C-alpha positions in Angstrom: 45.9 8.9 18.4 44.2 12.3 17.9 43.8 13.8 14.5 46.3 16.5 15.4 49.0 13.9 16.4 48.6 12.0 13.4 49.8 15.2 11.4 53.1 14.9 13.2 56.1 13.0 11.6 58.8 11.1 13.6 61.9 10.2 12.0 65.5 9.9 12.0 67.7 10.2 8.7 71.0 9.1 7.6 73.3 9.8 4.6 74.5 6.7 2.6 76.6 5.8 -0.4 75.1 2.6 -1.4 72.0 0.5 -0.9 72.9 -3.3 -0.5 71.9 -5.1 -3.4 69.6 -7.6 -1.4 67.4 -4.6 -0.3 67.0 -3.3 -3.9 66.0 -6.8 -5.1 63.5 -7.4 -2.3 61.3 -4.2 -3.3 60.1 -2.6 -6.3 60.7 1.2 -5.9 58.2 3.9 -6.1 59.0 6.7 -8.4 58.4 10.0 -7.0 58.4 13.4 -8.9 57.3 16.4 -6.5 57.6 20.1 -6.6 58.0 22.7 -3.8 56.2 25.8 -3.7 57.4 27.1 -0.3 60.8 26.1 0.9 61.6 28.9 3.5 63.2 28.3 7.0 62.3 24.3 6.7 58.2 25.5 6.1 57.3 23.8 2.8 54.3 23.2 0.7 54.5 20.2 -1.7 52.9 18.4 -4.4 53.6 15.1 -5.2 52.8 12.2 -7.7 53.9 8.4 -7.4 54.2 5.5 -9.6 54.8 1.8 -8.8 54.7 1.0 -12.6 57.7 2.8 -14.1 61.4 1.8 -13.1 64.0 4.8 -14.0 67.6 4.9 -13.4 68.6 7.6 -11.2 71.6 9.8 -12.0 72.5 13.3 -13.0 70.8 13.1 -16.6 67.5 12.0 -14.9 65.0 14.8 -15.5 61.8 15.4 -13.5 59.7 16.9 -16.2 60.7 14.5 -18.9 59.9 11.6 -16.7 56.5 13.2 -15.7 55.6 13.9 -19.4 56.6 10.4 -20.6 55.1 8.1 -18.0 52.2 10.6 -17.1 49.6 7.8 -17.2 51.6 5.8 -14.5 51.2 8.4 -11.7 48.2 7.2 -10.0 48.8 8.4 -6.4 49.2 12.2 -5.5 49.1 14.3 -2.5 49.5 17.9 -1.3 51.5 18.2 1.8 52.1 21.3 4.2 55.3 21.1 6.5 56.8 22.7 9.5 60.5 22.8 10.6 62.1 19.6 11.7 63.0 19.7 15.6 64.6 16.7 17.4 63.4 14.3 14.5 59.7 15.2 14.7 58.3 17.5 12.1 54.6 18.8 11.7 53.3 17.2 8.1 49.8 17.7 7.0 49.1 15.6 4.0 45.9 15.1 1.9 45.5 12.9 -1.2 44.5 14.8 -4.3 43.8 13.8 -8.1 46.9 12.5 -9.8 46.0 14.5 -13.0 45.7 17.8 -11.3 48.9 17.2 -9.1 50.8 16.7 -12.5 49.6 19.8 -13.9 50.5 21.7 -10.7 54.0 20.2 -10.9 54.5 21.2 -14.4 53.4 24.8 -14.1 55.5 25.8 -10.9 57.6 25.1 -8.1 61.1 23.3 -7.7 61.1 19.6 -8.8 62.5 16.6 -7.2 62.7 13.1 -8.7 63.6 10.2 -6.9 63.4 6.3 -6.3 61.9 5.2 -2.9 62.7 1.9 -1.6 60.5 0.7 1.2 62.1 -2.0 3.6 62.2 -3.5 6.7 65.4 -3.5 8.8 65.6 -4.9 12.1 62.6 -3.6 14.1 61.6 -0.9 11.9 60.2 0.3 8.6 62.7 2.4 6.5 62.2 4.6 3.3 65.5 4.7 1.4 65.5 7.5 -1.3 67.7 7.7 -4.4 67.8 10.9 -6.0 68.1 11.8 -9.6 68.9 15.2 -11.3 70.8 17.6 -9.7 70.7 15.8 -6.5 72.1 12.8 -7.7 74.0 10.7 -6.4 72.6 11.3 -3.0 70.9 8.4 -1.1 69.1 9.0 2.3 67.7 6.4 4.5 64.9 7.3 6.8 63.5 5.4 9.9 59.8 6.4 10.6 57.6 5.6 13.3 54.3 7.0 14.8 56.4 7.9 17.9 59.7 9.3 18.6 62.3 7.3 17.2 64.5 6.0 19.9 66.7 3.0 20.5 67.1 2.5 16.8 69.1 -0.2 15.1 71.3 1.9 12.6 72.2 -0.5 9.6 75.9 -0.4 8.7 75.4 1.3 5.3 74.2 4.6 7.0 77.3 6.5 7.0 76.4 9.5 9.2 73.2 10.9 10.7 71.9 14.0 9.0 68.2 14.2 11.2 68.2 17.9 11.7 70.3 19.1 8.9 67.7 21.0 7.1 70.0 21.2 3.7 69.1 17.3 3.5 65.4 17.8 3.9 63.5 17.5 0.3 62.7 21.1 0.6 66.1 22.1 1.5 67.3 20.0 -1.6 64.7 21.7 -3.8 66.1 25.3 -2.7 69.9 24.2 -3.0 70.5 20.8 -4.5 73.0 18.3 -3.4 75.2 19.0 -6.4 75.9 22.5 -5.2 77.5 21.6 -2.1 78.2 17.9 -2.3 82.3 18.5 -2.3 81.7 20.9 0.8 80.0 18.2 2.5 82.5 15.5 1.8 85.2 17.9 3.0 83.2 18.3 6.4 82.8 14.6 6.6 86.3 13.9 6.0 87.3 16.1 9.0 84.4 15.7 11.5 84.0 11.9 10.7 80.6 10.1 11.2 78.2 11.4 13.7 75.2 9.7 15.2 72.7 11.6 17.8 72.9 10.5 21.5 69.6 12.1 22.4 67.5 9.4 21.1 68.3 6.7 23.4 70.8 3.8 22.8 72.0 3.6 19.2 72.6 0.0 18.1 74.7 -0.6 15.0 73.9 -3.4 12.8 76.9 -5.3 11.5 
């Protein structure tokens, strides 16, 4: 695959209400604190730090800045990422590693923070990221199936409530600009009226029971 194609991200994303306990027990989550410096029209510039040493509960009282200060030495992996808009489950994403100390200082000095736990799990034929958000984005949970090619003929686990693949408001940069707590009630009302939706343009959806 060419270097240019390596910078494209292929995924499908789903809104969830909970994570099955067996998936939580099977993996130690990665604690992620990240800051968005550009979040306009689904274009984004992100700085992120990650830790596999620290476990924090994710609720509305979880504070990104406090976690970064208190557990500063535990964040050993960091990156800066440029993202383009998501179209049909495909998004340009150029990510480069940077020094974790520098990344932490950048996050402290600007941008809009997001904090979350990420569970990396294998479900059916695919690796999934399941993000549990804290702070102003609690109690949001998003499950994401990612591949090195378009995500077609996907086995969708039964804890996925509805598909949100091309809903920019659920992207991390969208959540930085307008957190989930600001529109949770609005979304729940939409969901109660329209019901669950799963895209039909990605081949055959297979639902795991």
